[in-house]
N, C-alpha and C positions, 0 to 999 in steps of 0.2 A: 089339598095335601102337598101339590109338588111346592107353592109358594109357602108353605111351612119348613120340607126340607133348602130351601135356599135360603132360608131365613137364619138356619141351625146355627149354631155354632162351629164355627169349623174344625173344632178337636172333636165334636160329636161324627161329625161327616168322616175326619179321619178317624174313628176308634169303629165306624161301624164297614167303612173300607177294610179297614184290616180285618176284621172278622169276617168278611164276608171273603178276603183271601185267602184268609186260611181254612174256612171251609172248603174254598174251590179249589184250594191245592191237594187238600184231604183227598177230596172225592175224583182227582183228575188222577193222582198216584193210583187211587184203588180202579179205577177203571182203567188206566193203561197198564198196570201192575208194576212191579218195582224194580223188572230190568232195565225198564226206559224212563222210572221219573221216580223216585223216593226221597223219603227223608228219616232221620233217624229214630223214628218208630218212637217217640216219647210225645204227646201232646204237648209240651212243651217246646219243644222242636216246632211242630206246624205252627205254634204262634209264634214263633220268633219266626221264619217263612215270611209266613204272611203278613208282617208286619214291615218286613224286607221289601217283600215286593207292594205293599201298599204306600211305605214312601218311596219307590223309584216312581209308580204312577204316580204320585205325588208331584214330584220334583220333576221328572224328566218325560214322563207323556206330553205335555203341552208342546214342550220345545221338538220332539220328535212330530209330533202329527206336525207342528208350522215347516220343519224340513220336509218331510216329506207331501206337502200338500200337492203338487203336481203328480205324483204317482197315486196318491190317495183318488182324485182328479179323474187319472186316467185310468183307473182300475175301478170306478164308480164307490168305491171305500174298500175292496175287497185287499189291499194292500193293509191295511188297520188290521187285519191278521197275523201279517210279519213286524208288524210293527210290535204288538203284544205276546206274541213270541219271544220277539227279540228281548222286551224285557221281562219276560220270565226266563231268559238263558242268563241276561244280564245279572238278575238276584239268584241263579243257583254259582254264578261265579263270586259273585258277593258272599253269598252266606253258604259254605263248603257243604255245610251237612244235607244243603238238597240239591239232588242228581237229577238233572236232566240229561238225558242221550245227548240229543242233538237238537235246533233250528225244526224240524218237524215236529218233531215230540212235542217242544215248547209250544208249538203254532195250533197242534190237537189239543194239551192242556190248558190255550189260551181261549179256545172253541169254549169248551168246558165252562171255565170260569167264567167267561160271557155266561152262560149259560144260568152258571148257578148265580150268580151275581142279579139277574135278569128275573129269575122265578123268588126270589130274596126279597126281592123290589116287589116282586107285585103281592107275596103275600102279605109283604109287610102295609103298602097303600089299602090291601083289600082290610084288613085288619082295623085301621086307623081310620 
């Protein structure tokens, strides 16, 4: 199955990343509460926030991983939580309807988003 995913059209991979990002942001906001993280309420705002986050992850995450490689090695990969949190915070700065209170909330949201991504990947692999 992994070979099929790696050979997939990059647009399909981006679309899946976009939808999983939207779902993850929605679940993170539901868990964290509207005082810490929210989007303008409508489903279109969640889809747009997921698009912005997926685009940022596609464009900036590889560069940030490369630049933070020494910190990632030193912390045995735990610095990736900070990188993911920073990317979510950056998405909230770019897309103003997405509200994230601070970096610590963004880090927790990043953990939730990672868990949602892992769960969706497991479910898709089991049904394939």
